[in-house]
Each structure stands twice: as C-alpha cells, then as structure tokens.
C-alpha positions in Angstrom: -3.4 19.1 14.0 -1.4 18.4 10.9 2.3 17.7 11.4 4.6 19.4 8.8 7.2 16.6 9.1 4.6 13.9 8.5 3.2 16.0 5.5 6.7 16.1 4.0 7.3 12.4 4.5 3.9 11.6 3.1 4.6 13.7 0.0 7.9 11.8 -0.4 6.0 8.5 -0.2 3.5 9.8 -2.8 6.3 10.8 -5.1 8.0 7.4 -4.6 4.6 5.7 -5.3 4.7 7.4 -8.7 8.3 7.0 -9.6 8.9 3.4 -8.3 6.2 1.8 -10.6 7.6 3.7 -13.6 10.7 1.6 -13.2 8.6 -1.6 -13.5 6.4 -0.5 -16.4 9.0 -1.7 -19.0 8.5 -5.2 -17.8 5.1 -6.8 -18.9 2.6 -7.2 -16.1 5.3 -6.1 -13.5 2.9 -3.8 -11.6 0.6 -6.7 -10.8 3.5 -9.0 -10.0 5.8 -6.7 -7.9 3.2 -4.3 -6.5 5.6 -1.3 -6.5 2.9 1.3 -5.6 1.8 -0.7 -2.5 5.2 -0.3 -0.7 5.2 3.5 -0.3 1.5 3.5 0.8 2.1 0.8 3.4 5.2 2.6 4.6 3.3 5.9 4.8 0.5 4.4 6.9 3.0 2.7 9.3 5.3 5.7 9.7 3.0 8.7 9.5 -0.3 7.2 10.7 -3.8 8.6 10.0 -4.8 10.6 8.1 -1.6 10.5 6.1 -1.7 6.8 5.1 -5.3 7.2 3.9 -4.5 10.3 1.9 -1.4 8.6 0.4 -3.5 5.6 -0.6 -5.9 7.9 -2.4 -3.6 10.4 -4.0 -0.8 8.1 -5.1 -2.7 6.1 -7.7 -4.7 9.1 -8.8 -1.6 11.2 -9.5 0.2 8.3 -11.0 -2.7 7.7 -13.4 -2.8 11.4 -14.4 1.0 11.6 -14.8 1.9 8.2 -16.3 -1.4 6.7 -17.3 -0.9 3.8 -14.9 -3.1 2.5 -13.4 -5.4 2.8 -16.3 -8.8 4.5 -15.7 -10.7 1.2 -15.8 -8.9 -0.1 -12.6 -8.2 3.2 -11.0 -11.3 3.3 -8.7 -10.7 -0.2 -7.3 -7.0 0.5 -6.8 -7.7 3.8 -5.0 -10.0 1.9 -2.6 -7.4 -0.9 -2.1 -4.5 1.4 -1.5 -6.6 3.6 0.8 -7.4 0.5 2.8 -3.7 -0.4 3.0 -2.7 3.1 4.2 -5.5 3.2 6.8 -5.2 -0.3 8.2 -1.4 -0.2 8.4 -1.7 3.1 10.3 -4.4 1.7 12.7 -2.5 -1.5 13.4 0.8 0.3 14.0 -1.0 2.6 16.5 -3.1 0.0 18.3 -0.9 -3.1 18.3 0.4 -3.5 21.9 3.8 -5.0 21.0 6.9 -3.3 22.2 9.3 -4.8 19.7 9.2 -2.6 16.5 9.9 -5.4 14.1 7.1 -7.6 15.6 4.7 -4.6 15.6 5.5 -3.8 12.0 5.0 -7.4 10.8 1.6 -7.5 12.5 0.6 -4.1 10.9 2.0 -5.2 7.5 0.4 -8.6 7.3 -2.9 -7.4 8.8 -3.1 -4.6 6.3 -2.2 -6.9 3.4 -4.9 -9.4 4.3 -7.5 -6.7 4.9 -6.6 -4.8 1.7 -6.8 -7.8 -0.5 -10.1 -9.0 1.0 -11.5 -5.4 0.7 -10.3 -5.3 -3.0 -12.0 -8.7 -3.7 -15.2 -7.7 -2.1 -15.4 -4.3 -3.9 -14.6 -6.0 -7.2 -17.2 -8.7 -6.7 -19.9 -6.3 -5.5 -19.2 -3.0 -7.3 -16.5 -2.7 -9.9 -16.9 -6.1 -11.7 -20.3 -7.3 -10.6 -21.2 -10.6 -12.1 -17.8 -11.1 -13.8 -15.5 -11.5 -10.8 -14.9 -14.9 -9.2 -13.1 -16.3 -6.2 -10.6 -17.8 -8.6 -9.9 -14.4 -10.2 -9.4 -12.9 -6.8 -7.1 -15.6 -5.5 -5.1 -15.5 -8.7 -4.7 -11.7 -8.7 -4.3 -11.1 -4.9 -2.1 -14.0 -4.1 -0.7 -16.1 -7.0 0.3 -13.3 -9.4 1.2 -11.0 -6.6 3.4 -13.5 -4.6 6.7 -11.9 -5.6 5.4 -8.5 -4.5 4.0 -9.9 -1.3 7.4 -11.5 -0.6 9.2 -8.2 -1.3 6.9 -6.3 1.0 7.4 -8.8 3.8 11.2 -8.7 3.4 11.8 -5.0 3.1 9.1 -3.0 4.7 9.8 -3.9 8.4 13.5 -3.2 7.9 12.7 0.2 6.3 10.4 1.1 9.2 13.1 0.2 11.8 15.8 2.0 9.9 13.7 5.2 9.6 12.9 5.0 13.3 16.6 4.5 14.3 17.6 7.4 12.1 15.0 9.5 14.0 13.2 10.4 10.8 10.0 8.9 12.3 9.1 8.2 15.9 7.3 5.1 17.0 
C-alpha cells in the first residue's frame, strides 16, 4: 500500500531534483561535475524505499527535461536508467543491509548504489545508447574523473541528511 507521507517526501525530492540542477546550469558543465540531480534521487531511495526511489529516478530527469530542457533529449534515456538504478539500489541496500548504525548503513547503501549506478550507466551506454562509440576511457572519465567533485559532495552530505531526517522523525529507519 502506498504511504501518503512517503509520496509527499518523494514529490519534494522530485521538485528538488528539478530546482537544484537549475542553480548549477549557469556554470559550464556543472551538471556533469557536481551531479545535482543524483542527490535527491539517492536520498529518496534511502529514505522512502521502493517503489519511491525508482519512481523518483524516472520522473525527476523526465520532468526536468520537459521543464528546463536539461538533461537534453539525447542523453535523457540513459540518465533515466542511471537515476532509476540509483533510486532502486539505494532503497534495496538501505532495507537489506544488516547494520544497526544508521551512518554505516547509509554509507553502504550510498556507495553501493553509486558503484552499481555508474556500472549500469556504462554498460547501457556501451551496449544500447552509444553502441560502437563508447569506450572504457569515456566511461571512466565521465563516471569518475569529471564527476569526482559530485561524488565527494554526495559522500559528505547524504549520510548526514539521512540521519538528520531520521532524528527529526521525518523518516523512520
């Protein structure tokens, strides 16, 4: 059964996933560097679980593309798949990781989702979206080198946000 509180929180994360990247679009290539849309999707998966994380990962880039034109239509399908993976895997790892300490559990879910999402993104680009023109070097550059500041931001702020939301009783873990 769908939970109204989780639906509202998910809607807030979707809205944040549209607004937050807008703040970065004035800086060239900032979306690929800081990954602002990833943060709300990962948070949604970790705090609301399935199916909310999955839905947030699909709806956020789609609505953002319709409203702001970002991501552009050419990369929208791969970004939907990548963010859907983040929302899903972060939800599953939060649910099934058997750690009691919330910070530790959140780090496992976050890092696991980040690794899986980037690998999934690379495989989809190599096999479907950019067949024949996508290389390991392109994937490593996009997923890790260019995105390193965004990865660092996610690792630094997401676990704290999850713990704060839990302590404020806005979510329950």
